[in-house]
A tleap script that builds the chain and sets N, CA, C and O, in Angstrom:
source leaprc.protein.ff14SB
mol = sequence {
  NMET ALA LEU GLU THR PHE GLN ILE ARG SER
  PHE THR ILE MET THR THR GLU THR ILE ILE
  LYS GLU LEU ASP LYS LEU PRO LEU THR ASP
  LYS LEU LEU VAL LEU GLU ARG THR LEU LYS
  SER MET ARG GLN ASP ARG GLU LYS ASN LEU
  SER ASN ALA VAL LYS VAL LEU TYR ASP GLU
  TYR LYS THR ASP LYS GLU LEU THR ILE PHE
  SER GLN LEU ASP LYS ASP PRO PHE TYR GLU
  THR CARG
}
set mol.1.N position { 2.809 33.664 -1.781 }
set mol.1.CA position { 2.255 32.863 -0.704 }
set mol.1.C position { 1.296 31.829 -1.307 }
set mol.1.O position { 0.332 32.182 -1.986 }
set mol.2.N position { 1.572 30.583 -1.054 }
set mol.2.CA position { 0.743 29.511 -1.607 }
set mol.2.C position { -0.503 29.322 -0.748 }
set mol.2.O position { -0.461 29.415 0.478 }
set mol.3.N position { -1.579 29.062 -1.414 }
set mol.3.CA position { -2.817 28.770 -0.696 }
set mol.3.C position { -2.830 27.301 -0.305 }
set mol.3.O position { -2.508 26.418 -1.100 }
set mol.4.N position { -3.208 27.071 0.925 }
set mol.4.CA position { -3.294 25.689 1.390 }
set mol.4.C position { -4.707 25.182 1.174 }
set mol.4.O position { -5.679 25.920 1.340 }
set mol.5.N position { -4.806 23.946 0.812 }
set mol.5.CA position { -6.134 23.349 0.667 }
set mol.5.C position { -6.337 22.357 1.799 }
set mol.5.O position { -5.416 21.651 2.207 }
set mol.6.N position { -7.535 22.323 2.280 }
set mol.6.CA position { -7.880 21.428 3.379 }
set mol.6.C position { -9.006 20.516 2.921 }
set mol.6.O position { -9.975 20.952 2.300 }
set mol.7.N position { -8.856 19.272 3.237 }
set mol.7.CA position { -9.912 18.325 2.934 }
set mol.7.C position { -10.721 18.117 4.204 }
set mol.7.O position { -10.185 17.729 5.241 }
set mol.8.N position { -11.988 18.375 4.111 }
set mol.8.CA position { -12.862 18.184 5.270 }
set mol.8.C position { -13.464 16.799 5.161 }
set mol.8.O position { -14.101 16.448 4.168 }
set mol.9.N position { -13.248 16.029 6.200 }
set mol.9.CA position { -13.753 14.659 6.215 }
set mol.9.C position { -14.943 14.569 7.161 }
set mol.9.O position { -14.990 15.238 8.193 }
set mol.10.N position { -15.873 13.753 6.797 }
set mol.10.CA position { -16.959 13.486 7.729 }
set mol.10.C position { -16.445 12.460 8.736 }
set mol.10.O position { -15.582 11.643 8.416 }
set mol.11.N position { -16.964 12.510 9.909 }
set mol.11.CA position { -16.513 11.571 10.920 }
set mol.11.C position { -17.704 10.960 11.623 }
set mol.11.O position { -18.807 11.507 11.630 }
set mol.12.N position { -17.447 9.827 12.203 }
set mol.12.CA position { -18.474 9.097 12.932 }
set mol.12.C position { -18.006 8.910 14.364 }
set mol.12.O position { -16.842 8.595 14.612 }
set mol.13.N position { -18.900 9.101 15.283 }
set mol.13.CA position { -18.564 8.820 16.676 }
set mol.13.C position { -18.537 7.309 16.832 }
set mol.13.O position { -19.510 6.615 16.538 }
set mol.14.N position { -17.400 6.820 17.302 }
set mol.14.CA position { -17.216 5.376 17.380 }
set mol.14.C position { -17.541 4.876 18.783 }
set mol.14.O position { -17.166 5.492 19.780 }
set mol.15.N position { -18.229 3.774 18.837 }
set mol.15.CA position { -18.493 3.124 20.109 }
set mol.15.C position { -17.301 2.235 20.451 }
set mol.15.O position { -16.447 1.980 19.602 }
set mol.16.N position { -17.249 1.784 21.648 }
set mol.16.CA position { -16.174 0.877 22.065 }
set mol.16.C position { -16.170 -0.375 21.192 }
set mol.16.O position { -15.113 -0.862 20.789 }
set mol.17.N position { -17.346 -0.879 20.911 }
set mol.17.CA position { -17.445 -2.090 20.080 }
set mol.17.C position { -16.881 -1.837 18.680 }
set mol.17.O position { -16.177 -2.685 18.132 }
set mol.18.N position { -17.187 -0.680 18.106 }
set mol.18.CA position { -16.678 -0.337 16.780 }
set mol.18.C position { -15.165 -0.205 16.794 }
set mol.18.O position { -14.486 -0.673 15.880 }
set mol.19.N position { -14.641 0.430 17.826 }
set mol.19.CA position { -13.187 0.601 17.946 }
set mol.19.C position { -12.498 -0.762 18.005 }
set mol.19.O position { -11.486 -0.977 17.339 }
set mol.20.N position { -13.039 -1.669 18.793 }
set mol.20.CA position { -12.444 -3.002 18.918 }
set mol.20.C position { -12.490 -3.747 17.579 }
set mol.20.O position { -11.529 -4.419 17.205 }
set mol.21.N position { -13.597 -3.625 16.871 }
set mol.21.CA position { -13.690 -4.280 15.554 }
set mol.21.C position { -12.661 -3.698 14.580 }
set mol.21.O position { -12.044 -4.431 13.807 }
set mol.22.N position { -12.488 -2.395 14.624 }
set mol.22.CA position { -11.508 -1.756 13.735 }
set mol.22.C position { -10.077 -2.125 14.131 }
set mol.22.O position { -9.216 -2.302 13.268 }
set mol.23.N position { -9.831 -2.238 15.421 }
set mol.23.CA position { -8.493 -2.654 15.878 }
set mol.23.C position { -8.154 -4.051 15.388 }
set mol.23.O position { -7.009 -4.332 15.036 }
set mol.24.N position { -9.151 -4.925 15.367 }
set mol.24.CA position { -8.932 -6.295 14.896 }
set mol.24.C position { -8.459 -6.323 13.444 }
set mol.24.O position { -7.794 -7.273 13.031 }
set mol.25.N position { -8.787 -5.308 12.677 }
set mol.25.CA position { -8.405 -5.250 11.266 }
set mol.25.C position { -6.972 -4.749 11.054 }
set mol.25.O position { -6.410 -4.910 9.971 }
set mol.26.N position { -6.392 -4.150 12.080 }
set mol.26.CA position { -5.056 -3.555 11.941 }
set mol.26.C position { -3.954 -4.610 12.012 }
set mol.26.O position { -4.122 -5.654 12.642 }
set mol.27.N position { -2.834 -4.328 11.363 }
set mol.27.CA position { -1.671 -5.211 11.546 }
set mol.27.C position { -1.116 -5.040 12.963 }
set mol.27.O position { -1.389 -4.050 13.641 }
set mol.28.N position { -0.349 -6.010 13.380 }
set mol.28.CA position { 0.167 -6.037 14.750 }
set mol.28.C position { 0.932 -4.760 15.116 }
set mol.28.O position { 0.763 -4.238 16.217 }
set mol.29.N position { 1.756 -4.261 14.220 }
set mol.29.CA position { 2.545 -3.059 14.537 }
set mol.29.C position { 1.646 -1.864 14.821 }
set mol.29.O position { 1.939 -1.068 15.713 }
set mol.30.N position { 0.564 -1.731 14.079 }
set mol.30.CA position { -0.367 -0.628 14.319 }
set mol.30.C position { -1.137 -0.826 15.624 }
set mol.30.O position { -1.413 0.135 16.343 }
set mol.31.N position { -1.479 -2.076 15.923 }
set mol.31.CA position { -2.152 -2.360 17.188 }
set mol.31.C position { -1.249 -1.971 18.360 }
set mol.31.O position { -1.714 -1.398 19.346 }
set mol.32.N position { 0.041 -2.285 18.247 }
set mol.32.CA position { 0.990 -1.936 19.303 }
set mol.32.C position { 1.122 -0.423 19.448 }
set mol.32.O position { 1.236 0.086 20.562 }
set mol.33.N position { 1.108 0.287 18.342 }
set mol.33.CA position { 1.171 1.744 18.388 }
set mol.33.C position { -0.048 2.316 19.117 }
set mol.33.O position { 0.086 3.205 19.957 }
set mol.34.N position { -1.220 1.809 18.794 }
set mol.34.CA position { -2.448 2.258 19.465 }
set mol.34.C position { -2.361 1.958 20.965 }
set mol.34.O position { -2.728 2.791 21.794 }
set mol.35.N position { -1.881 0.784 21.299 }
set mol.35.CA position { -1.740 0.400 22.699 }
set mol.35.C position { -0.769 1.323 23.436 }
set mol.35.O position { -1.067 1.784 24.538 }
set mol.36.N position { 0.379 1.590 22.838 }
set mol.36.CA position { 1.372 2.471 23.467 }
set mol.36.C position { 0.812 3.869 23.694 }
set mol.36.O position { 0.991 4.451 24.764 }
set mol.37.N position { 0.141 4.398 22.693 }
set mol.37.CA position { -0.422 5.753 22.816 }
set mol.37.C position { -1.534 5.792 23.858 }
set mol.37.O position { -1.664 6.766 24.599 }
set mol.38.N position { -2.333 4.730 23.911 }
set mol.38.CA position { -3.417 4.666 24.888 }
set mol.38.C position { -2.853 4.607 26.300 }
set mol.38.O position { -3.333 5.313 27.187 }
set mol.39.N position { -1.838 3.774 26.522 }
set mol.39.CA position { -1.220 3.671 27.847 }
set mol.39.C position { -0.571 4.989 28.256 }
set mol.39.O position { -0.670 5.400 29.413 }
set mol.40.N position { 0.087 5.646 27.316 }
set mol.40.CA position { 0.697 6.943 27.607 }
set mol.40.C position { -0.366 7.953 28.025 }
set mol.40.O position { -0.176 8.699 28.986 }
set mol.41.N position { -1.465 7.976 27.315 }
set mol.41.CA position { -2.562 8.884 27.632 }
set mol.41.C position { -3.140 8.586 29.015 }
set mol.41.O position { -3.439 9.503 29.780 }
set mol.42.N position { -3.293 7.307 29.329 }
set mol.42.CA position { -3.828 6.915 30.633 }
set mol.42.C position { -2.884 7.320 31.762 }
set mol.42.O position { -3.334 7.787 32.808 }
set mol.43.N position { -1.569 7.141 31.555 }
set mol.43.CA position { -0.590 7.545 32.570 }
set mol.43.C position { -0.623 9.056 32.790 }
set mol.43.O position { -0.562 9.529 33.925 }
set mol.44.N position { -0.719 9.804 31.699 }
set mol.44.CA position { -0.768 11.263 31.817 }
set mol.44.C position { -2.031 11.706 32.552 }
set mol.44.O position { -1.978 12.614 33.381 }
set mol.45.N position { -3.153 11.076 32.257 }
set mol.45.CA position { -4.394 11.396 32.958 }
set mol.45.C position { -4.273 11.094 34.446 }
set mol.45.O position { -4.694 11.888 35.286 }
set mol.46.N position { -3.690 9.929 34.765 }
set mol.46.CA position { -3.537 9.550 36.167 }
set mol.46.C position { -2.630 10.526 36.902 }
set mol.46.O position { -2.942 10.943 38.018 }
set mol.47.N position { -1.516 10.891 36.292 }
set mol.47.CA position { -0.594 11.837 36.919 }
set mol.47.C position { -1.257 13.199 37.127 }
set mol.47.O position { -1.071 13.834 38.165 }
set mol.48.N position { -2.019 13.638 36.149 }
set mol.48.CA position { -2.721 14.914 36.259 }
set mol.48.C position { -3.742 14.862 37.393 }
set mol.48.O position { -3.840 15.795 38.190 }
set mol.49.N position { -4.497 13.773 37.460 }
set mol.49.CA position { -5.496 13.624 38.523 }
set mol.49.C position { -4.847 13.570 39.901 }
set mol.49.O position { -5.332 14.194 40.844 }
set mol.50.N position { -3.750 12.824 40.018 }
set mol.50.CA position { -3.058 12.742 41.301 }
set mol.50.C position { -2.474 14.090 41.703 }
set mol.50.O position { -2.525 14.470 42.872 }
set mol.51.N position { -1.930 14.796 40.751 }
set mol.51.CA position { -1.356 16.113 41.026 }
set mol.51.C position { -2.431 17.078 41.513 }
set mol.51.O position { -2.216 17.829 42.465 }
set mol.52.N position { -3.578 17.055 40.862 }
set mol.52.CA position { -4.682 17.916 41.288 }
set mol.52.C position { -5.178 17.536 42.675 }
set mol.52.O position { -5.482 18.412 43.485 }
set mol.53.N position { -5.262 16.248 42.955 }
set mol.53.CA position { -5.711 15.785 44.271 }
set mol.53.C position { -4.735 16.212 45.358 }
set mol.53.O position { -5.153 16.620 46.442 }
set mol.54.N position { -3.444 16.123 45.078 }
set mol.54.CA position { -2.434 16.541 46.053 }
set mol.54.C position { -2.579 18.026 46.368 }
set mol.54.O position { -2.511 18.428 47.529 }
set mol.55.N position { -2.777 18.831 45.342 }
set mol.55.CA position { -2.925 20.273 45.554 }
set mol.55.C position { -4.139 20.584 46.428 }
set mol.55.O position { -4.060 21.397 47.349 }
set mol.56.N position { -5.256 19.931 46.130 }
set mol.56.CA position { -6.482 20.163 46.899 }
set mol.56.C position { -6.304 19.706 48.345 }
set mol.56.O position { -6.638 20.434 49.279 }
set mol.57.N position { -5.780 18.508 48.521 }
set mol.57.CA position { -5.625 17.978 49.874 }
set mol.57.C position { -4.580 18.735 50.673 }
set mol.57.O position { -4.733 18.898 51.884 }
set mol.58.N position { -3.529 19.197 50.026 }
set mol.58.CA position { -2.499 19.964 50.723 }
set mol.58.C position { -3.086 21.273 51.251 }
set mol.58.O position { -2.847 21.644 52.400 }
set mol.59.N position { -3.836 21.956 50.429 }
set mol.59.CA position { -4.462 23.206 50.879 }
set mol.59.C position { -5.417 22.945 52.035 }
set mol.59.O position { -5.459 23.709 53.000 }
set mol.60.N position { -6.183 21.863 51.934 }
set mol.60.CA position { -7.116 21.526 53.005 }
set mol.60.C position { -6.359 21.178 54.285 }
set mol.60.O position { -6.759 21.588 55.375 }
set mol.61.N position { -5.282 20.435 54.159 }
set mol.61.CA position { -4.479 20.053 55.317 }
set mol.61.C position { -3.909 21.289 56.012 }
set mol.61.O position { -3.896 21.361 57.241 }
set mol.62.N position { -3.446 22.244 55.240 }
set mol.62.CA position { -2.833 23.442 55.815 }
set mol.62.C position { -3.857 24.345 56.489 }
set mol.62.O position { -3.500 25.073 57.415 }
set mol.63.N position { -5.107 24.325 56.063 }
set mol.63.CA position { -6.102 25.255 56.599 }
set mol.63.C position { -7.057 24.631 57.602 }
set mol.63.O position { -7.680 25.360 58.373 }
set mol.64.N position { -7.196 23.320 57.622 }
set mol.64.CA position { -8.153 22.658 58.515 }
set mol.64.C position { -7.447 22.246 59.802 }
set mol.64.O position { -6.634 21.322 59.805 }
set mol.65.N position { -7.760 22.929 60.882 }
set mol.65.CA position { -7.097 22.670 62.180 }
set mol.65.C position { -7.374 21.258 62.695 }
set mol.65.O position { -6.547 20.695 63.410 }
set mol.66.N position { -8.516 20.681 62.345 }
set mol.66.CA position { -8.807 19.318 62.793 }
set mol.66.C position { -7.829 18.314 62.186 }
set mol.66.O position { -7.558 17.272 62.783 }
set mol.67.N position { -7.302 18.622 61.012 }
set mol.67.CA position { -6.361 17.709 60.366 }
set mol.67.C position { -4.937 17.898 60.868 }
set mol.67.O position { -4.120 16.983 60.768 }
set mol.68.N position { -4.631 19.067 61.403 }
set mol.68.CA position { -3.260 19.352 61.823 }
set mol.68.C position { -3.067 19.296 63.333 }
set mol.68.O position { -1.963 19.539 63.820 }
set mol.69.N position { -4.102 18.986 64.068 }
set mol.69.CA position { -4.011 19.013 65.531 }
set mol.69.C position { -2.961 18.034 66.063 }
set mol.69.O position { -2.290 18.336 67.050 }
set mol.70.N position { -2.807 16.881 65.436 }
set mol.70.CA position { -1.847 15.887 65.921 }
set mol.70.C position { -0.418 16.175 65.470 }
set mol.70.O position { 0.513 15.512 65.927 }
set mol.71.N position { -0.229 17.134 64.597 }
set mol.71.CA position { 1.130 17.445 64.161 }
set mol.71.C position { 1.960 18.032 65.304 }
set mol.71.O position { 3.188 18.073 65.223 }
set mol.72.N position { 1.292 18.485 66.366 }
set mol.72.CA position { 2.019 18.966 67.540 }
set mol.72.C position { 2.796 17.827 68.197 }
set mol.72.O position { 3.817 18.058 68.845 }
set mol.73.N position { 2.313 16.607 68.030 }
set mol.73.CA position { 2.984 15.448 68.622 }
set mol.73.C position { 4.237 15.047 67.850 }
set mol.73.O position { 5.038 14.255 68.348 }
set mol.74.N position { 4.418 15.574 66.656 }
set mol.74.CA position { 5.571 15.211 65.832 }
set mol.74.C position { 6.894 15.557 66.501 }
set mol.74.O position { 7.912 14.929 66.209 }
set mol.75.N position { 6.898 16.519 67.370 }
set mol.75.CA position { 8.130 16.952 68.010 }
set mol.75.C position { 8.491 16.095 69.215 }
set mol.75.O position { 9.629 16.131 69.684 }
set mol.76.N position { 7.538 15.329 69.715 }
set mol.76.CA position { 7.794 14.475 70.875 }
set mol.76.C position { 8.548 13.230 70.455 }
set mol.76.O position { 8.309 12.697 69.372 }
set mol.77.N position { 9.468 12.751 71.309 }
set mol.77.CA position { 10.192 11.508 70.979 }
set mol.77.C position { 9.231 10.325 70.976 }
set mol.77.O position { 8.235 10.312 71.699 }
set mol.78.N position { 9.541 9.358 70.170 }
set mol.78.CA position { 8.713 8.164 70.072 }
set mol.78.C position { 9.485 6.978 70.620 }
set mol.78.O position { 10.622 6.724 70.224 }
set mol.79.N position { 8.860 6.261 71.528 }
set mol.79.CA position { 9.491 5.088 72.122 }
set mol.79.C position { 8.617 3.874 71.841 }
set mol.79.O position { 7.447 3.829 72.221 }
set mol.80.N position { 9.198 2.910 71.181 }
set mol.80.CA position { 8.465 1.703 70.859 }
set mol.80.C position { 8.535 0.749 72.039 }
set mol.80.O position { 9.602 0.538 72.617 }
set mol.81.N position { 7.385 0.171 72.395 }
set mol.81.CA position { 7.364 -0.835 73.463 }
set mol.81.C position { 7.303 -2.215 72.827 }
set mol.81.O position { 6.710 -2.418 71.767 }
set mol.82.N position { 7.941 -3.155 73.517 }
set mol.82.CA position { 7.944 -4.531 72.975 }
set mol.82.C position { 7.366 -5.480 73.967 }
set mol.82.O position { 7.282 -6.678 73.699 }
savepdb mol mol.pdb
quit
């Protein structure tokens, strides 16, 4: 069994300004990669947030009688007047 070696690197917390300066130094292909990964991450966050909101609101809708009181009208026919 081979022993693995790990290199421990020091890291710095980057500010938005630092990130932008570092991005400016990258070649275009790397900038596009960062952009794609960032957009993917943002979409995943949005989907997760929306999914959580739907779950919370659905449970509230099912249990709160004030929110479901008008659902009794769903069975009545609707006639549009002109």
